[in-house]
N, C-alpha and C positions, 0 to 999 in steps of 0.2 A: 919205568913203570915196573911193579913187582907183579908176577903172572900168581902169586897166591894171595894177594886182595883183591877181592872183587870189585868192580868198576864202579858199584854204588857208592864205594867209599872215596873214590876219586872224584864223583859226583858230588859228593859233601866238601871236599878239599876244595875244589873249584868255587861252589856257594861260597863258603867259609872267607877262601880268598879276597870275593868281592866286597866282603862287609870289613876288612880289616883296615887299621890305620897304616900299618908296613905291608908292601907287596909282599905274598909268599913266594918263595925261589921253587924253581923247577926242583932243586936237589932238596926243598924240604917236602915233596909232594908223598913220597913212598912213607916217611915218617907220619906225617900228618894222617896219612889214609889209614895206617897201622893204628894210628893210636884211636881214631875215629871205630875202626874196627872192633878194639878191646873195650871201648867205653859204651858203645853202643850193644857189643855182646853181654856187657855184663848187668846194663840195666834191662834188657831183655829177660834175663837170666833173675831179675828180681835182687840182684847183690849191691850191697851198699858200696859207694863209690869214695871211699873218705881220700883226704889230702894225700896220704901216704900211696894209696892205691894209685890215685893221679900220677906220682911221682913216679912211682913203679912203671905205667903204662906210656910215660914222655921219655925214659929212658931207654 
C-alpha cells in the first residue's frame, strides 16, 4: 500500500475487484488506487476525461 494514496481509493479498488471477471492481484492495488484517485479528482474538478487522458492515468 502506498501511503500517499488515501485509504478511500483502496476501498474503491476492493469494491471494483468484487465486480471484475478476472481477480485483481495484490500487485495491481496501488496502481488501481492511484488511477481512481486521478480519475475522481478530475471528475470533481469538472475536467473532461478523454480516452487519451484515461491512457495517461493508466500508465
